[in-house]
Residue frames as qw, qx, qy, qz and C-alpha x, y, z in Angstrom:
[[0.486, -0.158, 0.570, 0.643, 6.74, -26.18, 7.57],
 [0.449, 0.760, 0.128, -0.452, 6.24, -24.10, 4.48],
 [0.740, 0.226, 0.461, 0.435, 7.17, -25.19, 0.92],
 [0.090, 0.867, -0.133, -0.472, 9.08, -22.68, -1.20],
 [0.830, 0.393, 0.161, 0.362, 11.23, -22.49, -4.30],
 [0.271, -0.838, 0.244, 0.406, 14.67, -20.82, -4.28],
 [0.047, 0.610, -0.619, -0.492, 16.35, -20.32, -7.62],
 [0.713, 0.225, -0.483, -0.456, 14.18, -23.08, -9.10],
 [0.364, 0.119, -0.895, 0.230, 15.06, -25.58, -6.37],
 [0.621, -0.571, -0.462, -0.271, 12.48, -27.03, -4.03],
 [0.196, 0.303, -0.554, 0.750, 12.82, -25.69, -0.50],
 [0.535, -0.621, -0.556, -0.138, 11.11, -25.79, 2.88],
 [0.049, -0.580, 0.343, -0.738, 11.08, -23.30, 5.78],
 [0.706, -0.466, -0.533, 0.007, 10.92, -24.50, 9.39],
 [0.238, -0.780, 0.306, -0.491, 11.49, -23.24, 12.97],
 [0.801, -0.182, -0.509, 0.258, 13.45, -24.77, 15.83],
 [0.440, -0.894, 0.062, -0.065, 14.66, -23.61, 19.24],
 [0.478, 0.601, -0.514, 0.382, 18.36, -22.93, 19.84],
 [0.763, -0.441, -0.371, 0.293, 20.27, -23.87, 23.03],
 [0.060, -0.920, 0.197, -0.333, 21.55, -21.07, 25.25],
 [0.813, -0.059, -0.351, 0.461, 24.94, -21.50, 26.89],
 [0.203, -0.936, 0.104, -0.269, 26.16, -19.36, 29.76],
 [0.771, 0.147, -0.395, 0.478, 29.79, -19.47, 30.84],
 [0.460, -0.887, 0.028, 0.035, 31.04, -18.28, 34.20],
 [0.603, 0.640, -0.338, 0.336, 34.57, -17.23, 33.29],
 [0.176, -0.687, 0.524, -0.472, 35.54, -16.99, 36.94],
 [0.617, -0.298, 0.637, -0.354, 34.36, -20.35, 38.12],
 [0.045, 0.234, -0.911, -0.336, 34.29, -22.57, 35.01],
 [0.398, 0.333, 0.787, -0.335, 30.59, -23.39, 35.44],
 [0.150, -0.003, -0.585, -0.797, 28.46, -23.71, 32.29],
 [0.434, 0.341, 0.631, -0.545, 24.66, -23.41, 32.35],
 [0.026, -0.090, -0.742, -0.664, 22.40, -24.43, 29.48],
 [0.321, 0.460, 0.605, -0.565, 18.81, -23.76, 28.71],
 [0.490, 0.652, 0.552, 0.171, 16.37, -22.94, 25.94],
 [0.268, -0.235, 0.201, 0.913, 17.60, -20.27, 23.63],
 [0.359, 0.442, -0.003, -0.822, 15.87, -18.23, 20.97],
 [0.776, 0.432, 0.435, -0.148, 13.97, -19.33, 17.88],
 [0.205, -0.370, 0.634, 0.647, 15.87, -20.18, 14.68],
 [0.736, 0.545, 0.168, -0.366, 14.29, -20.13, 11.22],
 [0.393, -0.329, 0.753, 0.413, 15.89, -22.50, 8.69],
 [0.676, 0.560, -0.099, -0.469, 15.58, -23.10, 5.05],
 [0.623, -0.135, 0.728, 0.251, 16.40, -26.44, 3.44],
 [0.505, 0.671, -0.205, -0.503, 17.04, -26.15, -0.29],
 [0.937, 0.148, 0.299, 0.102, 17.48, -29.14, -2.64],
 [0.437, -0.484, 0.455, 0.606, 20.90, -29.30, -4.28],
 [0.088, -0.005, 0.658, 0.748, 19.36, -29.58, -7.70],
 [0.434, 0.059, -0.055, -0.897, 16.06, -28.48, -9.26],
 [0.678, -0.047, -0.616, -0.398, 14.83, -32.05, -9.65],
 [0.630, -0.532, 0.367, -0.431, 15.28, -32.79, -5.92],
 [0.825, 0.289, -0.486, -0.027, 17.64, -35.66, -6.72],
 [0.837, -0.344, -0.312, 0.289, 19.15, -35.88, -3.24],
 [0.511, -0.079, -0.202, 0.832, 21.10, -33.69, -0.86],
 [0.062, -0.916, -0.344, -0.199, 20.32, -30.21, 0.34],
 [0.317, 0.302, -0.290, 0.851, 21.77, -26.98, 1.57],
 [0.390, -0.726, -0.547, 0.144, 20.61, -25.47, 4.90],
 [0.177, 0.435, -0.103, 0.877, 20.55, -21.78, 5.71],
 [0.457, -0.648, -0.586, 0.163, 19.59, -20.68, 9.26],
 [0.083, 0.510, -0.179, 0.837, 19.20, -17.38, 11.04],
 [0.505, -0.572, -0.618, 0.189, 18.37, -16.66, 14.65],
 [0.085, -0.781, 0.070, -0.614, 18.01, -13.85, 17.07],
 [0.297, 0.152, -0.730, 0.596, 19.32, -13.47, 20.61],
 [0.424, -0.041, 0.396, -0.813, 15.87, -12.54, 21.94],
 [0.409, 0.204, 0.877, -0.151, 12.69, -14.64, 21.75],
 [0.505, 0.612, 0.024, -0.608, 11.41, -12.99, 18.58],
 [0.801, 0.262, 0.503, 0.194, 11.06, -15.24, 15.49],
 [0.269, -0.339, 0.427, 0.794, 13.46, -14.11, 12.70],
 [0.505, 0.580, 0.031, -0.638, 11.94, -12.53, 9.65],
 [0.799, 0.227, 0.543, 0.121, 11.29, -15.00, 6.83],
 [0.496, 0.866, 0.034, 0.055, 11.98, -12.35, 4.17],
 [0.141, -0.836, 0.529, 0.029, 15.45, -11.78, 5.65],
 [0.667, -0.218, 0.707, 0.090, 16.16, -15.53, 5.58],
 [0.739, 0.529, 0.407, 0.094, 14.99, -15.80, 1.95],
 [0.292, 0.939, -0.181, 0.010, 17.08, -12.77, 0.91],
 [0.366, -0.650, 0.660, 0.087, 20.21, -14.35, 2.57],
 [0.740, 0.070, 0.663, 0.088, 19.54, -17.68, 0.78],
 [0.622, 0.731, 0.271, 0.066, 18.95, -16.03, -2.61],
 [0.094, 0.933, -0.348, -0.007, 22.19, -14.03, -2.19],
 [0.396, -0.589, 0.705, 0.013, 24.43, -16.80, -0.80],
 [0.821, 0.089, 0.563, -0.042, 23.34, -19.97, -2.59],
 [0.696, 0.717, 0.006, 0.015, 24.20, -18.83, -6.16],
 [0.078, 0.830, -0.544, 0.097, 27.82, -18.36, -4.90],
 [0.748, -0.309, 0.583, -0.073, 28.09, -22.05, -3.74],
 [0.071, 0.403, -0.798, -0.442, 30.23, -24.15, -6.11],
 [0.003, -0.128, -0.959, -0.251, 28.13, -26.43, -8.36],
 [0.294, 0.526, 0.536, -0.591, 24.95, -24.40, -7.75],
 [0.080, 0.147, 0.642, 0.748, 22.84, -24.23, -10.85],
 [0.400, 0.166, 0.194, -0.880, 19.71, -22.17, -11.27],
 [0.380, 0.233, 0.895, -0.030, 16.67, -24.34, -11.95]]
């Protein structure tokens, strides 16, 4: 885990594995297994970390870890558009 700040709000980056689902459209069978790596960012709802959070996640279809800078750019672009978001 890596601590960050997004728009003045405390945040933390972490990784997790996704689940892969395979559907056989002809036979109705579903297979599951380990998927790719997801990178996620938890951002406190307010700058004083008073409770609650927003979560932004990105993943790739291959086994390459997504780029942290891409995740941070997405969060910095999207979160200010969320109702009740205030810059810290």
